[in-house]
C-alpha positions as a printed NumPy array, in Angstrom:
array([[179.783,  51.275,  96.339],
       [183.478,  51.292,  96.008],
       [186.632,  52.657,  96.1  ],
       [188.038,  52.075,  92.878],
       [186.142,  54.629,  90.349],
       [183.448,  53.326,  88.009],
       [184.392,  49.42 ,  89.97 ],
       [180.99 ,  47.445,  91.405],
       [181.643,  45.562,  94.611],
       [179.343,  42.483,  95.58 ],
       [176.983,  44.323,  96.976],
       [175.986,  46.556,  93.916],
       [176.369,  42.938,  91.773],
       [173.89 ,  40.323,  93.565],
       [171.86 ,  43.923,  93.122],
       [171.937,  43.993,  89.154],
       [171.472,  39.882,  90.142],
       [168.442,  39.97 ,  92.146],
       [167.122,  43.363,  90.018],
       [166.871,  41.76 ,  86.961],
       [165.055,  38.601,  88.377],
       [162.576,  40.208,  90.349],
       [160.2  ,  42.421,  88.149],
       [157.404,  41.806,  87.505],
       [156.658,  37.911,  87.079],
       [156.557,  37.223,  91.291],
       [154.148,  39.489,  91.846],
       [151.593,  37.718,  89.175],
       [153.518,  33.87 ,  89.95 ],
       [150.092,  32.554,  92.357],
       [147.724,  32.654,  88.904],
       [150.508,  32.004,  86.432],
       [151.584,  28.902,  87.928],
       [148.024,  28.198,  88.996],
       [146.287,  29.034,  85.411],
       [148.553,  25.272,  84.005],
       [149.386,  22.762,  87.399],
       [148.007,  22.198,  90.905],
       [150.273,  21.562,  94.659],
       [151.609,  18.41 ,  93.213],
       [153.166,  19.378,  89.79 ],
       [154.056,  22.675,  91.13 ],
       [156.332,  21.263,  93.581],
       [157.745,  18.85 ,  91.045],
       [158.255,  21.781,  88.966],
       [160.365,  24.026,  91.285],
       [162.688,  20.728,  92.056],
       [163.298,  20.6  ,  88.137],
       [164.108,  23.961,  87.8  ],
       [166.465,  24.541,  91.35 ],
       [168.886,  21.883,  89.899],
       [168.335,  23.27 ,  86.344],
       [168.869,  26.975,  86.775],
       [171.111,  25.956,  89.667],
       [174.33 ,  24.344,  87.888],
       [173.571,  27.318,  84.771],
       [174.49 ,  29.893,  88.304],
       [177.218,  26.977,  89.427],
       [178.152,  27.151,  85.276],
       [178.169,  30.865,  85.211],
       [180.151,  31.357,  88.355],
       [182.728,  28.702,  87.418],
       [183.081,  30.463,  83.922],
       [183.484,  33.512,  85.692],
       [186.517,  32.338,  87.774],
       [188.149,  30.067,  85.405],
       [188.085,  32.835,  81.839],
       [188.191,  36.01 ,  83.803],
       [189.856,  37.39 ,  80.462],
       [186.519,  37.178,  79.144],
       [184.148,  40.273,  79.33 ],
       [180.001,  40.31 ,  78.306],
       [178.767,  36.954,  80.201],
       [176.609,  35.025,  77.618],
       [177.581,  36.939,  74.901],
       [181.861,  36.215,  75.497],
       [181.233,  32.34 ,  76.619],
       [179.293,  31.348,  73.284],
       [181.943,  33.514,  71.07 ],
       [184.751,  32.072,  72.606],
       [183.42 ,  28.244,  72.742],
       [181.583,  28.311,  69.392],
       [183.2  ,  31.436,  67.537],
       [182.078,  34.396,  66.108],
       [178.745,  33.962,  64.894],
       [177.768,  32.057,  67.879],
       [179.129,  34.906,  69.88 ],
       [177.27 ,  37.433,  68.149],
       [174.124,  35.236,  67.897],
       [174.011,  35.629,  71.663],
       [174.121,  39.119,  71.739],
       [172.157,  39.412,  69.724],
       [169.412,  37.69 ,  70.483],
       [170.057,  38.275,  74.915],
       [170.283,  42.669,  73.605],
       [166.469,  41.685,  71.693],
       [165.45 ,  39.817,  74.965],
       [166.386,  42.12 ,  77.37 ],
       [164.32 ,  45.106,  75.781],
       [161.548,  43.278,  74.379],
       [161.157,  42.414,  78.404],
       [161.771,  46.122,  79.631],
       [158.193,  46.95 ,  77.014],
       [156.206,  43.728,  79.029],
       [157.581,  45.661,  82.186],
       [156.435,  49.459,  80.806],
       [153.589,  48.115,  80.485],
       [153.294,  46.   ,  83.477],
       [154.016,  49.084,  86.032],
       [151.433,  51.468,  84.073],
       [148.709,  48.322,  83.971],
       [149.281,  48.61 ,  87.86 ],
       [148.855,  52.275,  87.94 ],
       [146.193,  52.051,  86.737],
       [144.491,  50.048,  90.024],
       [145.026,  53.966,  91.63 ],
       [144.434,  56.182,  87.766],
       [141.828,  54.974,  85.278],
       [143.226,  57.153,  82.966],
       [146.151,  54.419,  82.239],
       [143.792,  51.103,  82.035],
       [145.693,  47.796,  80.942],
       [148.713,  49.726,  80.535],
       [148.538,  50.336,  76.736],
       [146.025,  53.191,  76.608],
       [147.231,  56.807,  74.667],
       [147.636,  57.86 ,  78.883],
       [149.947,  55.09 ,  79.641],
       [152.385,  54.78 ,  76.194],
       [152.967,  58.819,  77.097],
       [153.435,  57.751,  80.904],
       [155.939,  54.95 ,  79.712],
       [158.048,  56.868,  77.385],
       [158.55 ,  59.213,  79.739],
       [159.63 ,  57.452,  82.309],
       [161.575,  55.787,  79.426],
       [163.559,  58.997,  78.74 ],
       [164.274,  59.436,  82.561],
       [165.649,  56.485,  82.759],
       [167.788,  56.648,  79.634],
       [168.967,  60.278,  81.153],
       [169.45 ,  58.71 ,  84.269],
       [171.829,  56.111,  83.221],
       [174.08 ,  58.673,  80.993],
       [175.459,  59.997,  83.872],
       [177.173,  56.593,  85.034],
       [177.066,  52.73 ,  85.38 ],
       [178.145,  53.308,  88.765],
       [175.586,  56.062,  90.1  ],
       [172.382,  53.747,  88.358],
       [173.92 ,  50.297,  89.92 ],
       [173.743,  52.428,  93.287],
       [169.958,  53.753,  92.788],
       [169.31 ,  49.517,  91.975],
       [170.727,  48.763,  94.331],
       [168.378,  50.901,  96.878],
       [165.008,  49.926,  94.645],
       [166.127,  46.07 ,  95.375],
       [166.061,  46.665,  99.057],
       [162.856,  48.486,  98.732],
       [161.052,  46.065,  96.68 ],
       [162.156,  42.775,  98.432],
       [160.683,  44.376, 101.977],
       [156.922,  43.898, 100.647],
       [157.592,  40.441,  99.84 ],
       [158.733,  39.159, 102.674],
       [156.105,  40.897, 104.421],
       [154.005,  39.277, 101.875],
       [155.481,  35.33 , 102.538],
       [155.601,  36.651, 107.056],
       [151.818,  37.106, 106.675],
       [151.193,  34.143, 104.198],
       [152.728,  31.48 , 106.732],
       [150.201,  32.559, 109.605],
       [147.282,  32.95 , 106.816],
       [148.067,  28.953, 105.337],
       [145.534,  25.899, 105.614],
       [147.072,  22.666, 105.06 ],
       [143.338,  21.495, 103.872],
       [143.779,  24.127, 101.212],
       [147.267,  23.077, 100.503],
       [145.979,  19.477,  99.799],
       [142.887,  19.624,  98.656],
       [143.314,  18.276,  95.346],
       [147.162,  17.898,  95.389],
       [147.295,  16.43 ,  91.576],
       [144.906,  18.33 ,  90.236],
       [141.882,  15.926,  89.659],
       [139.189,  18.077,  89.955],
       [140.285,  19.903,  86.801],
       [140.839,  17.421,  83.939],
       [142.164,  20.588,  81.641],
       [145.107,  20.57 ,  83.448],
       [146.544,  17.761,  81.984],
       [148.439,  14.858,  83.431],
       [151.1  ,  15.548,  85.831],
       [153.866,  15.503,  83.095],
       [151.736,  17.7  ,  81.15 ],
       [151.534,  20.129,  84.356],
       [154.659,  20.225,  85.147],
       [156.213,  21.155,  81.437],
       [153.529,  23.651,  81.482],
       [154.479,  25.314,  84.516],
       [158.376,  25.591,  83.858],
       [157.729,  27.524,  81.159],
       [156.207,  30.337,  83.771],
       [159.839,  29.634,  85.399],
       [162.014,  30.476,  82.619],
       [160.766,  34.313,  82.396],
       [160.904,  34.488,  86.393],
       [164.457,  33.401,  85.989],
       [165.541,  35.777,  83.59 ],
       [168.267,  37.801,  84.896],
       [170.745,  34.521,  86.5  ],
       [173.186,  36.248,  84.322],
       [173.628,  39.554,  85.467],
       [176.401,  40.03 ,  87.17 ],
       [178.119,  38.232,  84.507],
       [177.494,  40.652,  81.607],
       [179.341,  43.023,  84.284],
       [182.399,  41.309,  85.018],
       [184.134,  43.836,  83.4  ],
       [183.184,  46.371,  85.163],
       [183.661,  44.437,  89.123],
       [185.54 ,  45.679,  91.573],
       [186.332,  41.775,  92.018],
       [186.703,  38.954,  89.411],
       [185.804,  36.089,  91.998],
       [182.914,  38.054,  93.124],
       [180.884,  37.879,  90.153],
       [180.451,  34.292,  90.084],
       [179.601,  34.829,  94.02 ],
       [176.967,  37.059,  93.1  ],
       [175.303,  35.284,  90.904],
       [175.33 ,  31.932,  93.254],
       [173.95 ,  34.199,  95.9  ],
       [171.128,  36.223,  93.774],
       [170.181,  32.966,  92.56 ],
       [169.649,  31.544,  95.904],
       [167.884,  34.403,  97.271],
       [165.123,  35.049,  94.445],
       [164.561,  30.957,  94.494],
       [163.868,  31.005,  97.594],
       [161.487,  34.09 ,  97.522],
       [159.49 ,  32.754,  93.904],
       [158.55 ,  29.246,  95.893],
       [157.629,  30.853,  99.405],
       [155.385,  33.201,  97.645],
       [154.222,  30.415,  95.407],
       [153.475,  27.902,  97.504],
       [152.192,  29.744, 100.397],
       [149.819,  30.909,  98.035],
       [148.542,  27.905,  97.72 ],
       [147.669,  27.294, 101.14 ],
       [145.973,  30.114, 101.728],
       [143.42 ,  29.874,  98.181],
       [142.715,  26.646,  95.883],
       [144.434,  26.172,  92.258],
       [141.345,  27.166,  90.693],
       [140.985,  30.53 ,  93.004],
       [144.291,  31.343,  92.17 ],
       [143.919,  30.658,  88.071],
       [141.16 ,  33.178,  87.659],
       [142.657,  35.941,  89.466],
       [143.744,  39.692,  87.879],
       [147.379,  40.274,  88.025],
       [149.318,  41.038,  90.038],
       [147.934,  38.414,  91.603],
       [149.661,  37.822,  95.067],
       [148.061,  41.573,  95.836],
       [144.935,  40.056,  95.514],
       [146.149,  36.956,  97.489],
       [146.877,  39.324, 100.304],
       [144.103,  41.444,  99.865],
       [142.053,  37.914, 100.743],
       [143.765,  37.541, 104.161],
       [143.958,  41.321, 105.165],
       [141.698,  43.46 , 103.091],
       [142.253,  46.202, 100.648],
       [145.359,  47.824, 102.17 ],
       [147.159,  43.695, 101.324],
       [146.806,  45.084,  97.638],
       [147.558,  48.384,  98.027],
       [151.13 ,  47.31 ,  99.535],
       [151.387,  44.948,  96.911],
       [150.837,  47.367,  94.041],
       [153.367,  49.749,  95.209],
       [155.838,  47.085,  95.795],
       [155.657,  45.939,  92.344],
       [155.414,  49.662,  90.949],
       [159.252,  49.454,  93.049],
       [160.158,  47.161,  91.762],
       [159.204,  47.38 ,  88.258],
       [160.459,  50.852,  88.567],
       [164.259,  48.728,  89.966],
       [163.919,  46.186,  86.744],
       [163.823,  48.613,  84.546],
       [167.451,  50.192,  85.301],
       [169.066,  46.441,  86.231],
       [167.688,  45.669,  82.215],
       [168.595,  49.18 ,  80.563],
       [172.052,  48.714,  82.038],
       [171.997,  44.937,  80.391],
       [170.967,  45.865,  77.161],
       [173.898,  48.81 ,  76.362],
       [176.488,  46.551,  77.994],
       [176.13 ,  43.791,  76.074],
       [175.868,  45.383,  72.921],
       [179.223,  47.445,  74.191],
       [180.608,  44.396,  75.002],
       [180.266,  43.007,  71.684],
       [181.57 ,  46.111,  69.826],
       [184.507,  46.351,  71.807],
       [186.465,  43.343,  70.647],
       [184.37 ,  43.814,  66.891],
       [181.602,  41.397,  66.893],
       [179.567,  44.285,  66.913],
       [179.904,  47.039,  64.795],
       [181.933,  50.256,  65.615],
       [180.13 ,  53.047,  66.739],
       [177.969,  50.69 ,  69.607],
       [181.635,  51.044,  71.722],
       [181.014,  54.808,  71.926],
       [181.149,  55.888,  75.728],
       [180.75 ,  59.101,  76.863],
       [182.849,  61.048,  79.721],
       [180.469,  58.727,  82.32 ],
       [181.87 ,  55.971,  80.702],
       [178.297,  54.969,  79.343],
       [178.216,  53.144,  76.081],
       [176.424,  55.807,  75.129],
       [174.898,  54.681,  71.304],
       [174.429,  51.258,  72.591],
       [171.886,  53.251,  74.983],
       [170.554,  55.879,  72.417],
       [169.516,  52.135,  70.129],
       [168.037,  49.785,  72.951],
       [165.909,  52.535,  74.063],
       [165.486,  53.547,  70.499],
       [163.739,  50.142,  69.575],
       [160.936,  50.018,  73.282],
       [160.029,  53.506,  72.133],
       [158.897,  52.171,  69.181],
       [157.506,  49.117,  70.493],
       [155.977,  50.944,  73.352],
       [153.754,  52.087,  70.536],
       [153.312,  49.195,  68.682],
       [151.338,  47.844,  71.663],
       [148.557,  50.921,  71.586],
       [147.701,  49.011,  68.268],
       [148.654,  45.285,  68.966],
       [147.799,  44.439,  72.365],
       [147.595,  40.956,  71.354],
       [151.424,  41.228,  69.801],
       [152.912,  42.38 ,  72.67 ],
       [151.675,  39.367,  74.665],
       [153.118,  37.232,  72.395],
       [155.975,  38.678,  72.39 ],
       [156.833,  38.919,  75.82 ],
       [157.102,  34.953,  75.182],
       [159.244,  35.509,  71.952],
       [161.706,  37.429,  74.962],
       [161.936,  34.282,  76.151],
       [162.485,  32.232,  73.909],
       [165.225,  34.423,  72.332],
       [167.301,  33.831,  75.795],
       [167.203,  30.359,  75.635],
       [170.011,  29.899,  72.879],
       [172.916,  32.325,  74.657],
       [171.686,  30.012,  77.918],
       [172.55 ,  26.98 ,  76.24 ],
       [175.942,  28.344,  74.898],
       [176.839,  29.187,  78.249],
       [176.568,  25.53 ,  79.405],
       [177.589,  24.119,  76.37 ],
       [181.209,  26.328,  76.463],
       [181.316,  25.314,  80.61 ],
       [181.026,  21.443,  79.431],
       [183.543,  21.714,  76.558],
       [186.007,  23.754,  78.834],
       [185.517,  20.629,  81.802],
       [186.046,  17.892,  78.921],
       [188.986,  19.248,  77.204],
       [190.479,  19.547,  80.578],
       [191.32 ,  23.347,  79.755],
       [192.211,  25.46 ,  83.12 ],
       [191.687,  22.148,  85.082],
       [195.681,  21.535,  84.92 ],
       [196.501,  18.851,  88.332],
       [192.812,  19.581,  89.514],
       [190.945,  16.272,  88.589],
       [188.076,  16.102,  91.397],
       [186.716,  20.168,  90.129],
       [187.172,  18.637,  86.56 ],
       [185.339,  15.454,  87.198],
       [182.372,  18.504,  89.239],
       [181.822,  20.83 ,  86.369],
       [181.324,  17.759,  83.878],
       [179.117,  16.381,  86.064],
       [177.411,  20.276,  86.609],
       [178.031,  21.224,  82.846],
       [176.066,  18.28 ,  81.752],
       [172.962,  18.905,  84.05 ],
       [172.781,  22.549,  82.299],
       [172.975,  21.886,  79.465],
       [170.581,  19.456,  79.354],
       [168.248,  21.568,  81.5  ],
       [168.719,  24.349,  78.517],
       [167.697,  22.201,  75.581],
       [164.589,  20.989,  77.531],
       [163.55 ,  24.49 ,  77.705],
       [164.14 ,  25.049,  74.36 ],
       [162.015,  21.846,  73.708],
       [159.671,  23.412,  76.086],
       [158.983,  26.551,  74.161],
       [157.94 ,  24.636,  71.266],
       [158.962,  25.002,  67.593],
       [156.072,  27.831,  67.264],
       [158.349,  30.17 ,  69.246],
       [161.746,  28.548,  67.452],
       [160.881,  29.203,  63.916],
       [159.948,  33.271,  65.231],
       [163.25 ,  33.376,  66.749],
       [165.132,  32.805,  63.471],
       [162.799,  35.329,  61.941],
       [164.265,  37.866,  64.448],
       [167.795,  36.569,  64.226],
       [168.45 ,  36.886,  60.809],
       [168.316,  39.98 ,  60.365],
       [171.203,  40.69 ,  62.734],
       [173.542,  39.401,  60.156],
       [173.563,  42.591,  58.538],
       [175.467,  44.291,  61.52 ],
       [177.397,  40.923,  61.782],
       [178.635,  41.545,  58.141],
       [178.992,  45.258,  59.045],
       [181.348,  44.488,  61.856],
       [183.701,  41.685,  59.772],
       [184.088,  44.28 ,  56.898],
       [185.583,  46.764,  59.403],
       [187.99 ,  44.579,  60.846],
       [189.024,  43.179,  56.984],
       [187.518,  40.17 ,  57.329],
       [185.599,  37.135,  56.215],
       [181.922,  37.06 ,  57.074],
       [181.021,  33.796,  57.821],
       [183.271,  31.061,  57.963],
       [182.131,  26.921,  55.847],
       [180.372,  26.036,  59.171],
       [178.947,  29.63 ,  59.748],
       [177.468,  29.248,  56.374],
       [175.746,  25.782,  57.181],
       [174.372,  27.749,  60.459],
       [172.897,  30.924,  58.897],
       [171.634,  28.469,  56.403],
       [169.866,  27.091,  58.638],
       [168.635,  30.048,  60.499],
       [167.62 ,  31.906,  57.262],
       [165.744,  29.058,  56.401],
       [164.166,  28.802,  59.822],
       [163.13 ,  32.525,  59.487],
       [161.92 ,  31.764,  55.484],
       [159.31 ,  29.469,  57.212],
       [158.107,  31.937,  60.198],
       [157.477,  34.529,  57.455],
       [155.416,  32.111,  55.757],
       [153.964,  30.602,  58.355],
       [152.54 ,  34.444,  59.771],
       [151.455,  35.135,  56.179],
       [149.56 ,  31.861,  55.666],
       [148.167,  31.751,  58.774],
       [149.603,  28.505,  60.246],
       [151.873,  30.893,  62.541],
       [150.58 ,  33.595,  64.451],
       [151.876,  35.889,  67.239]])
């Protein structure tokens, strides 16, 4: 791992990025994409996503190199550029998104185990919730033993889960048939898909979920052996995952038609491989998914605790969240995170539809931290801060930052007003912790502009609460 105690090398940081992004999404990608788009729109959507997410990865790389004093990634960038409340909101939103995602991983994990053991059903039966709870606290106590040790296990699981993906790609290359791929490129035979632009917009919502985790290395910037490795790990991890996602998605479209893929049960990659090689293909992908989800769970438990710990260290979160144990693990942040996961695991017993909507909500919650990171990267270039005698680099980063910001705004638009209002409902209560942290530091809670921003959040939350009560908004 590293010769420096507790520090993470490039390989471990890349594994955190890849491990965070490759969870369950890639294994359901063939069906998820085919449900809303056909070949042509999917290719256009991937092209837009590749450019947008690559510029976002470059922004994280640039910020890691130009602002090495800022630890905590998305949270620290928002705070440095736009004030304490924006920094707090990014940390809060990122944290909620991350642990809601973990609830999703647990349910999907036990739904996959249900393929072998019917007692687990769709992942939300009593047996599944008990199993998920036992696993949750096993992961919890593993992480308590140390960040470096947990990151090493994540490195091993990341390697293990990439193997079945590569095997799938190799088999799919030989099974690929051009006549199937080109049978209805623009989806004209299926009017329900809508126009090509509608298809592109709808399939891009799926790409947000599969790319969450791109900022993984920047969250752990303070624990990196070399600061320069943070940016490198972000770009290497992104390119690796992008290639895997595109190949899995595009090759599947040459094995089964869009209508056939759209009807598959998830994990749909298992059904695609079973279509080519028989039953053992489905078993292989199911086992790969189980390993993948276990690794992703570990990555996101680490990320959840680290973002709250980083925010508490500079008094944006309350002081109790910066407590570490003897192994330098943020113990109170970890307990709070996993307690919330446990609560929502129990909720899935009674409200499966609410759980599914919360996963979409988790995606929309993370868009605000991404937006502020892109905006801060652009702000540095506009001001010329850290660009003394580097005009060419400044021009390049101005362009990259502008594209990343436009992409982040587009994603929020694509998410729609409903999830923006529901996000406000989750952002508003966080002000209680923000106020507590400010009072601990003896500071005024809000500046004048922050009062206006908080008022807008509260109005959005009240509209969302009334909408849920009246029925014009649903979870």
